[in-house]
C-alpha positions in Angstrom: 87.1 84.1 115.3 87.2 86.5 112.9 87.9 85.8 109.0 90.6 88.2 107.5 91.6 88.2 103.6 95.3 89.3 102.6 95.3 90.8 99.3 98.3 91.5 97.1 97.4 93.1 93.9 99.8 93.5 90.8 99.3 94.9 87.3 98.2 91.8 86.0 97.7 89.3 89.1 96.1 89.2 92.2 97.4 87.0 95.4 95.3 86.2 98.1 94.8 84.0 101.4 91.9 83.9 103.7 92.7 83.3 107.4 90.7 82.3 110.6 92.1 84.7 113.2 93.4 84.7 115.7 94.6 81.2 115.4 96.2 82.3 112.1 94.7 79.2 110.1 94.8 79.5 106.3 91.3 78.6 105.1 92.3 79.0 101.6 95.0 80.7 99.0 95.4 81.1 95.7 96.5 83.4 92.8 94.9 85.3 89.6 97.3 85.3 86.7 97.5 87.1 83.4 94.7 89.7 84.2 93.7 91.6 81.2 95.3 88.8 78.7 93.3 86.9 76.2 93.2 84.0 78.9 93.7 84.5 82.7 94.5 81.8 85.1 92.4 81.6 88.3 93.9 79.0 91.0 92.3 78.5 94.3 93.1 75.8 96.9 90.2 73.9 98.1 90.7 70.9 101.2 94.1 70.9 100.2 93.4 70.7 96.3 94.1 73.3 93.6 91.0 74.1 91.5 92.3 75.7 88.1 90.0 77.9 86.1 91.4 79.4 82.6 89.2 82.0 80.9 89.5 85.6 80.1 89.7 88.0 83.3 89.7 91.2 82.0 90.2 93.4 85.0 90.5 93.2 88.9 87.0 93.9 89.6 86.3 90.4 87.6 88.9 88.7 89.3 87.4 89.9 92.8 83.9 88.9 91.6 85.0 85.3 90.3 87.0 85.1 94.0 84.1 86.1 96.0 81.9 83.5 94.1 84.3 80.9 94.7 84.6 81.1 98.1 80.4 80.8 98.4 80.6 78.1 96.0 83.3 76.0 97.5 81.6 76.8 100.9 84.6 77.9 102.2 82.3 80.7 103.9 78.5 80.4 104.1 78.0 84.2 103.8 80.6 86.8 102.2 79.8 89.0 105.6 81.8 86.8 107.5 85.1 88.4 106.3 85.4 91.0 108.8 88.5 92.4 107.7 90.9 92.7 104.3 94.4 93.7 104.3 95.9 95.2 100.9 99.4 95.3 100.4 100.5 98.7 99.3 103.9 98.9 98.0 105.0 102.8 98.4 104.0 104.8 101.3 106.6 107.5 100.9 107.3 109.5 104.0 103.3 110.0 104.4 103.0 106.4 105.4 105.0 105.1 108.1 102.8 102.3 109.4 99.7 100.3 108.3 96.5 102.1 108.4 93.0 102.1 108.3 91.9 103.3 104.7 89.2 106.3 104.0 89.1 108.4 101.3 91.8 110.8 102.7 93.9 107.8 102.8 93.2 107.2 99.4 94.0 110.4 98.3 97.1 110.6 100.0 98.0 106.9 98.4 97.2 108.4 95.0 99.5 111.3 95.3 102.4 108.9 95.7 101.9 107.2 92.2 104.8 108.8 90.5 107.1 106.9 93.4 105.7 103.5 92.2 103.9 103.9 89.0 103.7 99.9 88.4 102.6 99.0 91.8 100.6 101.7 93.5 98.0 102.0 90.9 97.5 98.1 90.9 96.9 98.0 94.5 94.5 100.7 94.4 92.6 98.8 91.7 92.6 95.8 93.8 91.6 98.0 96.8 88.6 99.5 95.0 87.1 96.2 93.6 87.1 94.6 97.2 85.7 97.8 98.8 83.0 97.6 96.2 82.2 93.8 96.7 82.8 94.1 100.8 81.5 97.5 101.7 81.1 96.5 105.2 84.7 94.9 105.5 87.3 96.9 107.5 90.1 97.6 104.8 93.8 98.2 105.9 96.5 99.3 103.8 99.9 97.4 104.8 103.1 99.2 103.3 106.2 97.7 102.1 108.2 100.6 103.1 106.9 100.9 106.3 109.3 98.7 107.8 112.1 100.7 106.5 110.8 104.0 108.0 113.3 103.3 111.1 116.4 104.3 109.1 118.1 107.5 109.9 118.7 110.6 107.7 122.3 109.5 107.2 121.4 106.4 105.6 118.4 107.1 103.8 119.5 110.4 102.1 121.1 110.5 98.5 124.2 113.0 98.1 122.2 115.3 96.0 121.4 118.7 96.3 118.9 119.0 99.7 116.2 120.9 97.7 115.7 117.8 95.5 114.6 115.9 98.8 112.6 118.8 100.1 110.8 118.8 96.7 110.1 115.7 95.5 111.3 113.3 98.6 114.0 111.8 96.7 115.4 109.4 99.3 116.0 105.7 99.8 112.8 103.9 100.9 113.2 100.2 100.7 110.8 97.8 99.5 109.9 93.8 100.8 109.5 95.5 104.3 106.7 92.9 105.0 108.9 90.1 104.1 112.0 91.4 106.1 109.9 92.0 109.1 108.4 88.3 109.0 111.5 86.8 108.5 113.6 88.5 111.2 110.8 88.0 114.1 110.5 84.3 113.0 114.3 83.8 113.1 114.4 85.3 116.6 111.4 82.8 117.5 113.3 79.8 116.2 116.4 80.3 118.1 114.4 81.2 121.5 115.5 84.9 121.6 114.1 88.3 121.5 114.2 89.8 118.5 115.0 93.2 120.3 118.2 91.7 121.5 119.6 90.4 118.1 121.4 91.4 114.8 120.0 89.8 111.7 120.8 90.4 108.0 117.8 89.3 105.9 118.1 88.2 102.4 114.8 88.4 99.9 116.0 86.8 96.9 113.9 86.3 94.2 112.7 88.0 90.8 113.1 91.2 92.9 115.9 91.0 95.8 116.8 93.2 98.5 119.1 92.8 101.9 118.1 94.7 105.1 120.1 95.2 108.3 117.7 94.6 111.1 119.0 95.7 114.6 116.8 95.1 117.6 113.9 94.3 115.4 114.3 97.5 113.2 115.4 98.4 109.7 118.6 100.7 109.8 119.7 100.0 106.3 118.5 98.5 103.2 119.6 97.9 99.7 116.4 98.7 97.6 116.3 102.7 97.2 114.0 105.4 95.8 113.0 102.7 93.5 112.8 98.8 93.7 115.6 99.1 90.9 118.4 99.9 93.2 120.8 97.3 95.4 121.8 93.7 94.3 121.1 92.6 90.5 117.8 91.0 90.1 116.1 88.9 87.6 115.9 91.6 85.0 116.7 94.9 86.9 120.4 96.3 87.1 120.7 97.1 90.8 123.2 99.7 91.7 125.2 101.1 88.8 127.1 104.4 87.8 124.3 106.7 87.6 126.7 108.5 84.2 125.9 105.2 82.7 121.9 106.7 82.0 123.2 109.4 80.2 126.1 107.7 78.4 123.5 105.4 76.6 120.9 108.0 76.1 123.8 109.9 74.0 125.6 106.7 72.6 122.1 104.8 71.6 120.1 108.2 71.0 117.3 106.8 73.6 115.0 108.4 75.8 115.0 108.9 79.5 111.7 106.1 79.4 113.6 103.8 77.1 116.7 103.8 79.1 114.5 103.3 82.3 112.7 100.0 80.4 116.4 98.9 79.5 117.5 99.0 83.4 114.2 97.7 84.9 113.3 95.0 82.4 116.4 93.9 80.4 119.0 93.7 82.9 119.7 91.9 85.9 120.2 88.1 85.2 118.5 88.3 82.2 120.8 91.1 80.7 124.0 89.3 81.6 123.3 85.9 80.9 121.1 86.5 77.7 119.4 83.2 78.8 116.4 84.0 81.2 115.6 86.1 84.2 114.6 82.9 86.3 117.6 81.7 88.7 116.5 78.3 87.7 117.4 78.5 84.1 120.5 80.5 84.7 121.5 77.5 87.1 120.7 74.8 84.5 122.6 76.9 81.7 125.8 77.2 84.0 125.8 73.5 84.7 125.7 72.9 80.8 128.9 75.2 80.8 127.3 78.4 79.4 129.9 81.1 80.6 127.6 84.1 80.7 125.4 82.1 83.1 128.4 81.1 85.1 129.2 84.6 85.3 125.9 85.6 86.1 125.9 83.2 89.2 129.1 84.8 90.2 128.2 88.1 89.9 124.9 87.6 91.6 126.7 86.1 94.8 129.2 88.5 94.7 126.9 91.7 95.1 124.6 89.8 97.6 127.8 89.0 99.7 129.2 92.6 99.6 125.9 93.8 101.0 126.0 91.2 103.9 129.6 92.6 104.4 128.8 96.1 104.7 125.8 95.6 106.7 127.7 93.7 109.2 130.2 96.2 109.7 127.1 98.8 110.1 125.4 96.3 112.6 128.8 96.1 114.5 128.2 92.2 114.8 125.9 89.9 113.9 123.7 87.1 114.9 122.0 85.6 112.0 121.7 85.8 108.2 118.6 84.5 107.0 117.6 83.5 103.5 114.3 84.1 101.8 112.5 84.4 98.3 112.3 82.5 95.5 115.9 82.2 95.1 116.6 81.9 98.7 114.2 79.3 99.7 115.0 76.9 96.8 118.7 77.7 95.5 121.1 75.7 98.0 123.8 76.2 95.6 123.6 80.1 95.5 123.2 80.1 99.4 126.5 78.3 99.4 128.0 80.7 97.1 127.3 83.5 99.1 128.0 82.0 102.4 131.4 80.6 101.4 132.0 84.5 100.3 131.6 85.8 103.9 133.4 83.3 105.9 135.6 86.1 107.3 132.7 87.2 109.6 132.3 83.6 110.8 129.5 82.2 108.7 130.1 78.7 107.9 127.1 76.5 105.8 126.5 72.9 106.4 126.4 71.3 103.2 124.4 68.4 104.2 121.8 70.9 106.0 122.1 73.1 102.8 121.8 70.8 99.9 118.5 70.1 98.2 116.7 71.8 100.8 113.9 73.9 99.5 110.9 76.3 101.2 111.2 74.8 104.6 111.9 76.6 108.2 116.1 75.1 108.9 119.1 76.0 110.4 121.7 75.7 107.5 124.9 76.7 109.6 127.3 74.3 110.5 128.3 73.7 114.5 131.3 75.9 114.5 129.6 78.7 112.8 129.7 82.1 114.9 126.6 83.2 112.8 123.6 81.2 112.5 122.7 80.9 109.0 118.8 80.3 108.2 116.4 79.3 105.6 112.8 80.8 106.2 110.0 80.8 103.9 108.5 84.2 103.8 104.9 85.0 104.6 103.9 88.4 103.9 100.4 87.6 103.5 100.3 86.4 107.3 102.1 89.8 108.2 99.1 91.6 106.1 96.6 89.6 108.1 98.0 90.3 111.2 97.9 94.0 111.2 94.5 93.9 109.3 93.0 91.6 112.4 94.6 94.3 114.8 91.9 97.2 112.8 89.3 95.0 113.3 89.7 94.1 117.3 
């Protein structure tokens, strides 16, 4: 038996799960929030109960120190050297990394060179890795890339219609994200249906504060809605999704805004928040819509339309469809939104069973009606497990 820790470091957060492999038993899990702010929050699950600590957590190094101390203090491990592998979520692998890799100095240098492609995510992942590397120097460290699953897209799909020199000089192309999630739920869908993923056509909908849709053909991503950055695709909590690119320069001229200012608007003040004026959280928007807020009602309709449009497009590209999978915070918990979306794609033979769908949250369940030609599934994502599997492979 081998203990593997999965790490997902954000700019001000750090999620973790400790697994006993190969049986994939979760020994503990938790999250650090508000790292670098006045009061941080550390939550860890011990024997099924949540332990919460609120105190300043100045940086990721301190968070890792608190975590490792807690593992020993709560006797989750007797000694830290029991942890043989650490899998680190790495958001952007560019064209350099098309699969998970064992981390060494050369990998770190190459990964750092991609910071311009994901300035909010890659540096945070690197900070988390370095903190764990210092604390667990004898552990096998692995980078697992969000973009890797989408490396199977072909050039006619991933290239933009820009002068080709910009692709050659700056690698401007569609990369896609949430790959670990899309890979997990597509494989799990095949398992639940008793079929081989290699024989299936699946559309996976990762719908959360960030959202992306992926067409999976035979277990391989052939198209995905996010692009050069995670801002593209469907509208999200605060991100605009696909827009006419001329809007950027139009706003710069009309509002006297810098490129950075416009990027901030599109990334942090658009999407559900921008349209509804209520919140970036789908739950708040749903509540406001029930109270008759017209912009909240509009937001829900826009969201469902955009997701349905991608499903329809990918149905054509796949040349058929066996299943649609919902995952992510909204996908797993908002039955009304799932129904809105599926009702818009009935033309492809997908039908949802209201009794199966209504009020269902966060569990694996088939949601489609008996007459539906396309299976509709709710499958909670488990990116940490996928990360642990790759890390265990390197440890072995």
